[in-house]
C-alpha positions in Angstrom: -112.9 -92.3 -80.8 -113.5 -91.3 -84.5 -114.7 -93.5 -87.2 -113.1 -92.8 -90.5 -114.8 -93.8 -93.8 -112.6 -96.0 -95.9 -113.9 -96.7 -99.3 -113.7 -100.4 -100.4 -114.2 -101.4 -104.0 -113.4 -104.1 -106.4 -113.3 -104.7 -110.1 -116.5 -106.3 -111.4 -117.7 -107.0 -107.8 -121.2 -107.6 -109.0 -120.3 -109.8 -111.9 -118.7 -113.2 -112.5 -119.0 -114.2 -108.9 -116.3 -111.8 -107.8 -118.2 -110.4 -104.8 -115.7 -112.3 -102.6 -113.2 -109.5 -103.3 -115.2 -107.0 -101.1 -115.3 -109.4 -98.2 -111.6 -110.1 -98.7 -110.8 -106.4 -98.6 -112.7 -106.0 -95.3 -110.6 -108.9 -93.8 -107.4 -107.4 -95.2 -108.3 -104.1 -93.6 -108.9 -105.8 -90.2 -105.6 -107.6 -90.4 -103.7 -104.3 -91.3 -105.4 -102.3 -88.5 -104.5 -105.1 -85.9 -100.9 -105.3 -87.2 -100.5 -101.5 -87.0 -102.0 -101.3 -83.5 -99.6 -104.0 -82.3 -96.8 -101.9 -83.6 -98.2 -98.8 -81.7 -99.5 -97.0 -84.8 -103.1 -96.2 -84.2 -103.5 -93.8 -87.1 -103.9 -96.2 -90.0 -107.6 -95.8 -90.3 -107.3 -92.0 -90.2 -104.7 -92.0 -93.0 -106.3 -94.6 -95.3 -108.9 -93.4 -97.8 -109.5 -96.2 -100.3 -108.7 -99.9 -100.9 -109.5 -101.3 -104.4 -108.9 -104.9 -105.7 -108.4 -105.0 -109.4 -107.9 -108.6 -110.5 -105.5 -109.3 -107.6 -103.7 -105.9 -107.6 -104.4 -103.9 -104.5 -104.7 -100.1 -105.0 -104.3 -98.1 -101.8 -105.1 -94.4 -101.6 -103.7 -92.6 -98.5 -104.5 -89.1 -97.2 -100.8 -88.6 -96.5 -97.6 -90.6 -97.0 -98.0 -93.7 -94.9 -95.7 -94.5 -92.1 -93.4 -97.5 -92.5 -95.7 -99.4 -90.1 -98.8 -98.5 -92.1 -97.3 -99.5 -95.4 -96.0 -102.7 -93.9 -99.4 -103.5 -92.4 -101.1 -103.3 -95.8 -98.4 -105.2 -97.5 -98.4 -108.0 -95.0 -102.2 -108.2 -95.0 -102.3 -108.4 -98.8 -99.5 -111.0 -98.9 -101.2 -113.1 -96.2 -103.5 -116.1 -96.6 -106.6 -113.9 -96.1 -105.3 -111.5 -98.8 -104.3 -112.3 -102.4 -100.9 -113.8 -101.3 -99.4 -111.2 -103.5 -97.1 -108.3 -103.4 -98.9 -106.5 -106.2 -99.8 -103.2 -104.6 -100.2 -99.8 -106.2 -99.9 -96.9 -103.7 -101.3 -93.4 -104.2 -101.2 -90.3 -102.1 -104.3 -88.1 -102.2 -103.6 -84.6 -103.4 -103.9 -82.1 -100.6 -107.0 -80.0 -100.5 -106.3 -76.3 -100.8 -108.4 -73.8 -98.8 -109.5 -70.9 -101.1 
């Protein structure tokens, strides 16, 4: 089994008592992974690069275009009670690396 590094960051995480955002993102990630695995998609952690919480808007950076299950997993997790109860999500696809 491979462990993939997923970067988790938040706006002003060190200031204004907003460190809870990092914990919340870890919980959202756990929810999303469990949801995707229940739907037989075991590649979410391989495809996900970065989650960032900016004042309640979740930014998601993917290695490749996410599957419907992967996108749904993140969306449902963020909209849940453990997330922000929001559908405010910005999605980005990482530019492909080019071998030179």
